[in-house]
C-alpha positions as CSV (number, residue, x, y, z in Angstrom):
1,M,16.3,30.9,13.6
2,K,14.6,30.4,17.0
3,I,11.3,28.7,17.2
4,S,8.9,28.1,20.1
5,V,7.8,24.4,20.7
6,T,5.1,23.3,23.2
7,G,4.9,19.6,23.7
8,T,5.6,16.7,26.1
9,A,9.0,15.4,27.2
10,Q,9.5,11.7,26.5
11,K,12.2,9.2,27.1
12,I,12.8,7.5,23.8
13,A,13.9,3.9,24.0
14,I,15.9,3.6,20.8
15,G,19.5,2.5,21.0
16,T,21.0,3.8,24.2
17,G,17.9,6.0,24.8
18,F,17.6,9.7,24.7
19,W,15.1,12.5,25.6
20,G,12.8,14.0,23.0
21,I,9.9,16.4,22.7
22,I,6.7,15.6,20.8
23,D,4.8,18.7,20.0
24,Q,1.0,19.1,19.7
25,N,1.1,18.5,15.9
26,G,3.1,15.2,16.3
27,N,6.5,16.7,15.3
28,N,9.5,15.2,17.0
29,Y,12.4,17.2,18.4
30,R,15.6,15.8,19.7
31,P,17.4,18.3,22.0
32,I,21.2,17.9,22.2
33,N,21.1,19.7,25.6
34,M,18.0,18.5,27.4
35,P,18.1,20.2,30.9
36,A,17.5,17.9,33.9
37,Q,14.5,20.0,34.9
38,L,12.7,18.9,31.7
39,K,13.4,15.2,32.0
40,L,9.9,14.4,33.3
41,P,8.1,11.9,31.1
42,G,4.7,13.3,29.9
43,K,5.3,16.7,31.3
44,T,4.1,19.6,29.1
45,I,6.9,22.0,28.4
46,T,7.5,25.0,26.2
47,V,11.0,25.5,24.8
48,I,12.7,28.0,22.5
49,V,15.0,26.0,20.2
50,E,17.4,26.5,17.3
51,K,17.8,23.8,14.8
52,V,21.4,22.4,14.7
53,E,23.3,20.7,11.9
54,E,24.5,17.3,13.1
55,G,27.0,15.1,11.4
56,A,26.3,11.4,11.6
57,S,24.1,10.3,14.5
58,I,23.0,7.0,15.9
59,F,19.6,8.5,16.7
60,M,17.4,8.4,13.6
61,W,14.5,10.3,15.3
62,G,13.4,13.8,15.4
63,I,14.8,17.2,14.4
64,P,18.1,17.9,16.3
65,V,17.8,21.1,18.2
66,K,19.5,23.2,20.9
67,I,17.3,24.5,23.7
68,V,17.8,28.2,24.2
69,S,15.3,28.7,27.0
70,F,12.3,26.9,28.5
71,T,9.3,27.0,30.9
72,T,7.4,24.2,32.5
């Protein structure tokens, strides 16, 4: 199921670091395929995502998602 998320892109400094999206309600999303165009800390973005099932992950943060499309 695809969902629309509007929030800010953030570089998360946990472990080796990764990019996340924090939406307007404080929900955390961890894209597995964050495009370079979105890697701008604090930039408001809108993405269409699909939740993904992940095996074990070292990143204990956010809901793992795949970005299907986006706008900035």
